[in-house]
Backbone as a chain_set.jsonl record, in Angstrom:
{"seq": "MLRLLHWLLFDPPSPKTRMTREDVMALATKAAEAARIKGGLGLVTVRRVEGRVTWIASTPTKGSGWSVSIDDTTGEVGSVKRWGIR", "coords": {"N": [[84.151, 129.317, 103.693], [86.711, 130.1, 104.095], [87.067, 128.57, 106.462], [87.002, 125.862, 105.565], [89.167, 125.87, 103.656], [91.081, 126.234, 105.729], [90.903, 123.999, 107.189], [91.437, 122.096, 105.366], [94.12, 122.495, 104.701], [95.38, 122.671, 107.245], [94.96, 119.955, 108.707], [92.773, 118.666, 111.267], [94.14, 117.747, 114.498], [94.923, 114.352, 115.623], [93.01, 112.77, 118.079], [94.201, 112.494, 121.496], [95.352, 109.46, 122.584], [94.877, 106.393, 124.728], [95.541, 103.793, 124.214], [97.93, 101.987, 122.385], [98.788, 101.611, 118.796], [99.662, 99.014, 118.439], [98.53, 97.449, 120.526], [95.694, 97.721, 119.733], [95.758, 96.448, 117.162], [96.463, 93.935, 118.178], [94.032, 93.311, 119.625], [91.884, 93.689, 117.593], [92.779, 91.506, 115.826], [92.2, 89.272, 117.376], [89.422, 89.509, 117.643], [88.806, 89.395, 114.889], [89.687, 86.728, 114.279], [87.943, 85.29, 115.834], [85.557, 85.772, 114.632], [85.967, 84.424, 112.407], [87.321, 85.525, 110.14], [89.345, 85.635, 107.379], [91.142, 87.293, 106.09], [93.422, 89.977, 107.045], [92.935, 92.644, 109.44], [94.188, 95.397, 108.596], [94.191, 98.137, 108.26], [94.224, 101.01, 110.271], [92.452, 103.402, 112.219], [91.995, 106.536, 114.143], [89.165, 107.811, 115.598], [86.929, 110.343, 116.832], [83.971, 109.625, 118.212], [80.734, 110.283, 119.02], [81.722, 111.847, 121.069], [83.584, 110.285, 122.411], [86.869, 108.635, 122.297], [87.621, 106.565, 119.754], [88.937, 103.661, 118.064], [89.095, 102.352, 114.857], [89.274, 99.474, 113.163], [90.046, 98.039, 110.01], [89.661, 96.234, 106.973], [91.962, 96.573, 104.549], [90.699, 97.106, 101.909], [88.883, 97.986, 98.763], [85.549, 98.811, 97.986], [84.307, 96.601, 99.479], [84.376, 95.227, 102.785], [85.647, 94.196, 105.996], [85.119, 95.436, 109.362], [86.027, 96.763, 112.638], [85.333, 98.254, 115.763], [86.937, 99.726, 118.529], [86.846, 100.823, 121.707], [88.79, 103.526, 123.099], [89.073, 104.27, 125.875], [88.032, 102.108, 127.345], [88.799, 99.738, 126.296], [87.077, 98.143, 125.18], [85.805, 95.77, 122.806], [84.026, 96.125, 119.902], [81.371, 94.886, 117.903], [82.207, 92.781, 114.91], [81.929, 94.04, 111.868], [80.395, 93.917, 108.587], [81.079, 95.906, 105.661], [80.175, 97.903, 102.925], [79.417, 96.901, 99.427], [78.64, 94.419, 99.177]], "CA": [[85.056, 129.076, 102.696], [87.996, 130.064, 104.817], [87.138, 127.493, 107.584], [87.102, 124.742, 104.78], [90.443, 126.0, 103.331], [91.971, 126.07, 106.816], [90.784, 122.477, 107.628], [92.093, 121.345, 104.272], [95.434, 122.793, 104.911], [95.822, 122.127, 108.59], [94.097, 118.928, 109.324], [92.549, 118.55, 112.866], [95.056, 116.877, 115.059], [94.32, 113.155, 116.023], [92.719, 112.907, 119.406], [94.963, 111.77, 122.386], [94.778, 108.009, 122.776], [95.626, 105.675, 125.757], [96.053, 102.565, 123.71], [98.788, 101.947, 121.267], [98.37, 100.941, 117.651], [99.827, 97.593, 118.494], [97.457, 97.08, 121.395], [94.567, 97.823, 119.045], [95.965, 95.405, 116.239], [96.134, 92.579, 118.928], [92.532, 93.079, 119.96], [91.416, 93.541, 116.336], [93.111, 90.287, 115.237], [91.545, 88.247, 118.182], [88.06, 89.644, 117.191], [88.753, 88.816, 113.389], [89.841, 85.312, 114.368], [86.704, 84.939, 116.594], [84.5, 85.929, 113.576], [86.429, 83.448, 111.363], [87.722, 86.302, 109.074], [90.715, 85.097, 106.935], [92.005, 88.401, 105.846], [93.797, 90.744, 108.282], [92.474, 93.957, 109.634], [95.495, 96.028, 108.765], [94.011, 99.693, 108.343], [93.801, 101.372, 111.768], [92.349, 104.842, 112.331], [91.454, 107.014, 115.347], [88.276, 108.897, 115.497], [86.099, 110.713, 117.898], [82.675, 109.33, 117.825], [79.933, 110.744, 120.107], [82.756, 112.387, 122.226], [84.656, 109.272, 122.767], [88.0, 108.304, 121.202], [87.393, 105.13, 119.203], [89.795, 103.105, 117.082], [88.405, 101.573, 113.783], [90.307, 98.569, 112.392], [89.313, 97.469, 109.012], [90.47, 95.537, 105.983], [92.462, 97.683, 103.422], [90.159, 96.791, 100.527], [88.002, 98.806, 98.059], [84.258, 98.209, 97.634], [83.641, 96.088, 100.665], [85.219, 94.588, 103.821], [85.189, 94.128, 107.488], [85.666, 96.45, 110.309], [85.769, 96.589, 114.221], [85.588, 99.417, 116.472], [87.513, 99.465, 119.797], [86.76, 102.044, 122.6], [90.059, 103.64, 123.629], [89.128, 104.393, 127.286], [87.866, 101.09, 128.141], [89.387, 98.569, 125.561], [85.868, 97.238, 124.884], [85.916, 95.53, 121.303], [82.759, 96.189, 119.349], [81.216, 93.616, 116.941], [82.878, 92.755, 113.713], [80.837, 94.337, 110.845], [80.843, 93.944, 107.127], [80.763, 97.127, 105.161], [80.452, 97.826, 101.503], [78.47, 96.604, 98.368], [78.437, 93.024, 99.304]], "C": [[86.493, 128.936, 103.381], [88.249, 128.958, 105.69], [87.464, 126.14, 106.635], [88.609, 124.777, 104.294], [91.419, 125.725, 104.561], [92.119, 124.63, 107.273], [91.536, 121.623, 106.628], [93.737, 121.382, 104.391], [96.141, 122.377, 106.166], [95.092, 121.212, 109.299], [93.989, 118.819, 110.83], [93.634, 117.692, 113.371], [94.269, 115.635, 115.564], [94.049, 113.427, 117.587], [93.863, 111.872, 120.2], [94.54, 110.348, 122.632], [95.524, 107.464, 124.074], [96.162, 104.384, 125.28], [97.16, 102.769, 122.501], [98.278, 101.361, 119.965], [98.549, 99.384, 117.773], [98.869, 96.924, 119.379], [96.084, 96.834, 120.547], [94.646, 96.678, 118.019], [95.698, 93.991, 116.868], [94.608, 92.371, 119.042], [91.766, 92.889, 118.702], [91.632, 92.108, 115.831], [92.302, 89.202, 116.023], [90.051, 88.341, 117.722], [87.862, 89.09, 115.666], [88.823, 87.286, 113.399], [88.622, 84.526, 114.932], [85.536, 85.005, 115.525], [84.957, 85.008, 112.305], [86.687, 84.367, 110.061], [89.24, 85.948, 108.522], [91.694, 86.221, 106.702], [92.217, 89.228, 107.059], [93.097, 92.179, 108.248], [93.657, 94.941, 109.679], [95.423, 97.58, 108.691], [93.417, 99.998, 109.814], [93.652, 102.95, 111.768], [91.82, 105.331, 113.668], [90.498, 108.04, 115.057], [87.521, 109.285, 116.851], [84.68, 110.638, 117.51], [81.76, 109.447, 119.214], [80.736, 111.128, 121.327], [83.65, 111.418, 122.801], [85.645, 108.928, 121.662], [87.758, 106.838, 121.02], [88.436, 104.771, 118.09], [88.742, 102.196, 116.1], [89.58, 100.821, 113.25], [89.559, 97.999, 111.235], [90.318, 96.827, 107.879], [90.882, 96.636, 104.883], [92.059, 97.166, 101.999], [89.188, 98.032, 99.966], [86.824, 98.008, 97.872], [83.703, 97.56, 98.869], [84.651, 95.468, 101.62], [84.691, 94.338, 105.153], [85.816, 95.176, 108.419], [85.205, 96.241, 111.751], [86.044, 97.781, 114.83], [85.882, 98.991, 118.088], [87.411, 100.739, 120.622], [88.127, 102.117, 123.241], [90.211, 103.708, 125.107], [89.072, 102.986, 127.786], [88.349, 99.717, 127.555], [88.259, 97.713, 125.096], [85.9, 97.145, 123.224], [84.344, 95.355, 121.006], [82.376, 94.941, 118.434], [82.023, 93.892, 115.601], [81.778, 93.002, 112.635], [81.281, 94.268, 109.455], [80.429, 95.311, 106.563], [80.83, 96.98, 103.57], [79.253, 97.333, 100.58], [77.991, 95.118, 98.519], [77.145, 92.621, 100.136]], "O": [[87.244, 127.967, 103.278], [89.349, 128.409, 105.765], [88.279, 125.357, 107.123], [89.292, 123.775, 104.505], [92.442, 125.061, 104.401], [93.176, 124.128, 107.655], [92.161, 120.614, 106.954], [94.458, 120.404, 104.188], [97.252, 121.848, 106.186], [94.594, 121.503, 110.386], [94.981, 118.874, 111.556], [94.059, 116.851, 112.579], [93.095, 115.774, 115.908], [94.76, 114.186, 118.246], [94.3, 110.815, 119.745], [93.356, 110.117, 122.879], [96.585, 107.956, 124.457], [97.134, 103.878, 125.84], [97.108, 103.761, 121.774], [97.314, 100.6, 120.048], [97.734, 98.595, 117.295], [98.391, 95.851, 119.012], [95.454, 95.79, 120.715], [93.671, 95.929, 117.955], [94.997, 93.109, 116.372], [94.043, 91.372, 118.597], [90.978, 91.944, 118.679], [90.638, 91.516, 115.411], [91.766, 88.292, 115.39], [89.47, 87.296, 117.432], [86.873, 88.437, 115.332], [88.121, 86.622, 112.637], [88.332, 83.378, 114.597], [84.594, 84.224, 115.654], [84.253, 84.947, 111.296], [86.272, 83.956, 108.977], [90.205, 86.012, 109.283], [92.875, 86.145, 107.043], [91.404, 89.246, 107.984], [92.763, 92.746, 107.207], [94.085, 95.283, 110.781], [96.397, 98.268, 108.997], [92.468, 99.445, 110.37], [94.564, 103.685, 111.388], [91.183, 104.515, 114.334], [90.803, 109.033, 114.396], [87.552, 108.543, 117.833], [84.183, 111.384, 116.666], [82.012, 108.841, 120.255], [80.427, 110.753, 122.458], [84.453, 111.766, 123.667], [85.4, 108.915, 120.455], [87.702, 106.029, 121.946], [88.731, 105.627, 117.256], [87.808, 101.513, 116.52], [90.651, 101.344, 112.942], [88.462, 97.485, 111.455], [91.545, 96.923, 107.928], [90.075, 97.463, 104.458], [92.863, 96.866, 101.116], [88.81, 98.927, 100.722], [86.872, 96.799, 97.644], [82.627, 97.979, 99.295], [85.772, 95.211, 101.179], [83.489, 94.276, 105.41], [86.916, 95.682, 108.2], [84.166, 95.642, 112.03], [87.033, 98.4, 114.437], [85.239, 98.159, 118.728], [87.94, 101.742, 120.143], [88.643, 101.155, 123.809], [91.244, 103.309, 125.645], [89.935, 102.606, 128.577], [88.306, 98.692, 128.235], [88.506, 96.598, 124.636], [85.992, 98.123, 122.482], [83.576, 94.652, 121.663], [83.199, 94.034, 118.317], [82.418, 95.01, 115.27], [80.82, 92.235, 112.535], [82.444, 94.536, 109.155], [79.414, 95.828, 107.029], [81.453, 96.068, 103.026], [78.118, 97.392, 101.055], [76.967, 94.736, 97.953], [76.868, 91.434, 100.312]]}, "num_chains": 1, "name": "protein.A"}
């Protein structure tokens, strides 16, 4: 219980990144254009996935949308995926 309270009060810090938000947005925009997505990928978060720092760029929508993951170390762009209820 105390661990949960501590986590809620003092959020874990974001992982250190090599890429900037602007670099990620440029790569995500190119990936969205290649997948013919008209809406922009405006929401960007940094996560640690399987020990690697990964950027997730997604559409700022509720219910469903698009997302793309970008590896922070290599700059490799993953596939553009649809998420949600559609």
